[in-house]
C-alpha positions, 0 to 999 in steps of 0.5 A: 216225642221222638229224641229230636224234634222232628219239623216239617218246612212249609215253602221249601223252595231252594231256588229263592226266598226266605228259606234257602236263605234262612232256615234251611241252611238253620235248621239243618245245623242246629241239633234239637232238630231233625228236617224230616219233612219238607212242603211246596207247590211242586213235588218236584221242587219239594223232592229238590229241596230235600235231597239237598238238605237231608229231608226224609219226606216231600210234599205239594200239600201242606195238609198231607204234611200236616196229617202224618204222624211223624211230624211234631212241629212246623214252620211256616215260611212263606209270603205273608199273605200265606201265612194264614191257612197254613198256620191256623192248619197246623194249630189245629192239627196239634203242631207247635208252630214257627211262623215268620213275621209278619204273622198275618196280613192284618193284625186281626189274623194276628189275633185269631191264630194266637188264640187259636194256639193258646187254646189249642195249648200248643208252643209258637214262635215268631220270625222277631230275630233281633229279640236272638240276636247276642249283640241286641241282647247285650244291648239290654243287659246293658241298659237294664244293669245301668250301663247307661244310667237314666234313659234320656234318649234314642234315635234309630235309623235303618236306611234301604237302598232300591226302592225305585226298582222290583223283580216282578216276583217281589213287585207284589210288595207295592200293594198296601194291603198284603202287609208285606212293606215297609212299614211292617217289614223292615220297620216291624223288626227294627222298631219291635228291637228297640222296644226290646232294649228300652221298653214301650212307647207311651205316647207317638207322632208319626208320618207313613209316606209313600214317597215312591209312588211307582217302582220299574219291574225290571224284566217287564219295563213295566212301570207299576203303581205302589201304595204301600209305605217307604219312608217311616217316621215316628217321634214320641215319648217312651213309657220309662220317660225318654224320648224316642225318633224313628227314621224308616226307609226305601230310598233309591240310593246308597242306603247307611244301614242300621243304627242306634243311639242311646243316650243316658244320663250315665253313658252312651250306648250305640248299635250299628250294621249293614243291615238290619239287626236282625239279618246281620251281626251287629256292632257295640259301641259305648261311652261311660262319662266320656265322649269318646266310644270304644268297641264293646265285645258280646259275650258268648253266653249270648250265642246259644248255637253250635260253630257250624251255624253258617253266619249272616241271616241263618245265624239269629234264625238257628238263635230263635230254633234253640228257643222254639226247641226249648220252648217245645221241649219244656212247655215253657213259654218262651218269646218271640211268640204270637202273643209278641206279634200281636203286642207288635201289630197292635203297635204299628197300628198305633204308628198308622193311626198317629200319621192318618189323624196327623197327631200324637196318640196315645199307644194301646188306645185305639 
């Protein structure tokens, strides 16, 4: 392998999407990697991306990119329904792969990709960026080392605004079967952060609801039917004995952002942000033997990126690329990987199952 890990990004459009918001600026600022190749669906846009971000190679066919000998690793940064085929192709080509979350459109796709990666002996990462966020990492340390003592209860909420209309390039998400909606994405990321900090649920009762049954497609002025859920409520008991409640929603107006509240026998810890913890910097506050929350400074040891890493969305993606690089360099398994993704896919299935059956279910017992 070359001095730097040579990366190819599939889905490297410069105009819109998650890649220009996060992956492309993050990888340019990551010293472990060289952005060797970019791939889009058109050669013209691929060359535009290569020029803007300094890649040596540009492709309009990811199969050709995967055949190139100068590619060590691949990032798949596409719409969820398009994750499966390029990820499988990259794994079969023997490449290390970082695929965005959700890993697959379905749990079955995710299981197949994780099994294939294991059989190929390559390193994988999945885009659950909250697990690399310094504030979330510190919150986990505080809980693990007894800052709040015995965890008694937890409440998590993420309420976004804008649940009634979208532009035509995003209205495809109205179809629940395509795997990209409030349950899988906003709830997936947020509840994964909760489980990372506090541990798994043992039992859950849930409501998975589509409150806005139509969206306005703003550029065509059409009203479109919606099957994707927009309000998810989860309540249950954690495996450690504490109780937890979660409300994740895309509602019409004035969303309240993100907040996780952890209440223990010895203290209280809160984590808050304007949006999901994988997207934005979070603020920590705590109280021990007191009713007054005080700001907690996040230790620098949890920041792995250099000072040149852009803030906002690229930051935690950059933190993830550090993990990806370490996993490739050392051959060790780092999380969140494809197995982590499969576990979360199964948990989201449990959330759906509890809602559909209208009863409390034991997690992991389909």
